[in-house]
N, C-alpha and C positions, 0 to 999 in steps of 0.2 A: 503493500500498499504506500509505503513510503517512496519510492522509487516513482511510483504511478504521480504521486505528487511533486516530487522535484521535475517529472516531465511536463505534468500539466504548469506549474508555475512558470519552466522555461518559455512552453510554446505562449504563454498567456504574457509574459512581460518585455520576450523579445519580437511578439508578434502580433497576437490576437488581441491584445489590449488597442493596437490603434486603428481596428476595424470593427471592435466590440464594445468599447466601451460605452457608448452610449445607449446600450440596450442591456449591459451586463449588471448584474446587482451591487449596489457600493461595496467599495471596499474589497472588490474582488481579490485582487493582489496581494492584500494582508489577510484576506482569509484563508486563501489557499497557500499561505506559511503557516497561520496559525493550526490548520488541518496537518500539515506537514510536522510541527511542533509535537501535535497527540502523538500521531502515529509514531513520529521515530523517538521521541523520549521515553515513549513506555517499552521500547527495545532496549534499554538501558538503564533507566531508573525506571523506581517503584511509581505506583499510581498518587502515593501521598507524597513525594520529592517533585512530581510533575507539578500537584497541585500546589502545593508551598511555591513552588517558583512563579507561578501564573498570579499568584496573591500579590507574594512581595512585590513582583515589578508590576506591575499595574498600580499597586498601593501608592507605591514608594515613586512613581513617574507622575501620577494624577498629583499627587500631593505636592510634588516642587513644580508643575506645570501652573499648578494654580496658585501657587502663593507667587510666582514669577507674574503671572498675568497680574496679582492684586496688589504686588510689593516691589517687583523687580526680582527678586531673589531665586533662583539663582540664575538664572538665564537673562536676565534683564527684563523691563518692561516691552511688553508686546500683546495683541489682540489678536485671536484668532478671528477669520472672516468665514466662518461656515455657520449653519442652523444646526449640521448633526452633531453636537456634543454633549457631555457630560458637566455641568456646570460651566468649565469654562475651557475644556479639553474635548477637541474632537475625539471622534471616537475611533477614528481611523489612527491617531496619533498612538491612542494607546494601544490597539492591534498591533504597531509599529513596535512599539517600547517592548512589549511580549514575546512576539512571533521573531522578529530580527534580532530581541535581543537574545535568544535562545541559540538561535546560527551562530550569531558572533562567539557566543560563550563555548559551543561545540567547536568552532575553527579554533579557538583559543586553546582548546584543552588537545586538538591535534598538534597545534605549533609549539606547546610546551610538553607533550609526548606524555599527558596524564590522561590516558588511555584504558587502563585498567583499573578497576575496582578499588586495589591497594594504592594507587596513587592518588586517591583523593584526600590521603594525609599528609601530601606533600606540596609545597608553593600553594598552602591555602591564602596567603593574603596577596601573592602574586599574581593568581590566577586570576580573581577580580579586578584586580588593577590592569592588568593585559587586555583583557577582555571590553571592559571600559574603554580602554584606546580602539581594539578593533570595531566597537560598535560605533563611535564619538567618530573616527575618521569617515562612516558613512554619513555622516551628518556633515560633516566638513563638506563632502564630496555635492550637498543636496540642498542645503539649506539656502544659501542665494538666490538658487532658482525661484523655490518656494516663497521668499521674503520679497521678492521684488519682481520677477517675470510675473509669477502668478498670482502675486500680492495674497495668497492664501493665510499668509499672518503678516502683521505690519509692526515694528521695531520705534517706539519712542523717538529713539537716540540712536539711531543707525551707525554701525560700525566699518570696520576697514574693510573688510572682507565683503564687498561689493554689498555693503550695507548691514551685514551678519557682526554685532560687536562680538568683542574677544569673548566678554563674559558667557555668549553662550555656549560655549567650547567648554570652554571650564564648568560651567552648570552642566553639561551633557557628561563629563567626565566623573563630578561628583555625582551626580544623579542614576550614575548606572553603576557606578562603585557602590553606592547604599545599596543597590539591590543584588549584585552579586555576590557581596562580601558575605549575607546572611545565607544565600544556597551555599556558599564554601562551608561554611562554619557547620551548618547543617549536616553537609557530608563527610566532613573531616572524620568522624569517628566510625561510621557505617559501613566504610568499605571491606572491613574485614569479612561481616556477616554476608554483604552481597556477594561476597565472589565465593563463598560457600552453597549459596541458595540459586544465583544465577547463572548464567552463560554468558561472558563477555564476547561480545560482536568484533566479529572481523574487520579488516580494512576498508571495504565496501559501506559498511556502516558510517564510517566517518568520514568517507568520501563526499556523501550525500549533503550534509550539512555546507561543506567545501562548495560543492557545487551551487548551493543554493546562492550563497554571497558570491560566487564567482558571476553569476548569472545578472544578480543585482546591479554588479559593475558594470559588467558590459550592457545591461539594458540603460543605466543612467548614460552610458555614453552613445549608446543608438538614437537616446533622448535629444541628447546635446545637439547631433549632428544634425538634426531635423529644426532645430530653431530658427528662427528669424528673428534678425537685426534691428532693434528699433530702439527708441532713447527712452528710458525710463528715470521719471526725478523722485528722490523718496524726500523721508517727511524732514530733513535737514537741508531740503533743497539740493543737494548733489544730485547729477547727473550721470549714470551709466550708460553704455549701451550694451545692450543684452546681449549682441553678436561677442565679446569682453567676455560678456559673464559665463554665454554657453564653452567658450574657447577654453578660458580659465579652469573651469570646472571639469572638463574632458581630461585637462592635463593632469589636474589634481587626482583623477580616479585611477588613469593609465598609472599614476607613481604612487600610488596608495592600496586602493584595495586590489589591483591587480597584483602585486608583487605579495600581498599579503596570501592571497590564495593560492599563488604559485609556491610561496613558502610553504603554505600547511601540505601543499599534493608533496613537495621534494622530501618535508618530515614524515609527513605519513608513508612515503614509498622505498624513502632513500634507503633505509635500511631493511629493505623487502616485505615490508608491510607494518603494520601495528607494534609498535614497541613493546618489549616482554617487561613489565614493572613488577613481575610478580619475584 
């Protein structure tokens, strides 16, 4: 099932959404990744662990998204221009935090060679920080598009990264670290017991989230290449050309998300498969 969802998401993100978006349900891409999360995670984690992750990631992200809208912390003051939201947070944003947050976590486990149950007791604090960077890089590659070209959200005080303030990225690191850390601590003392009752998945299992992360990167690049060049005026009066934004974020994606995906693949298969942590 998880392989079918990887293929379905790739088909949607790399082609079908450009044809079917007006007719598809809202948040189709995000919902496909959520379905992948459930199907894939239950092949490695217990149902209780999956529920714990979903609850914590949704709660923490919503709390800090709301505090930022109301008080400017931690992302900076901004508003979301959509009606489909819970309090001040769009449903799509929560789905992205939970779904892509899981994908980024699993990519990080491959990068750090934490692919066995016994490895849960290692790098307990490093893994959440690394995962926070892997996930924040995604936002680094797409936020100026949403905040300037699409006007999905608007910052009161636009910043230097094509209108995105620096505080946004430190806010992402802070927020994502705070929902990855409880997961890492929760798992720390459960690996030994899990190794006795669950079968550890092979390399193809870990390949799946890497391919999803890679698909997201390629999808960003495809979308950027189709972008039109127009002038955009921000709240502070600064004028940007959207062609510069498309081009800069294409380069950002090429030199961040793509190398992370390739490094994860090399780490996964460079030693002949899933590393033996036992």
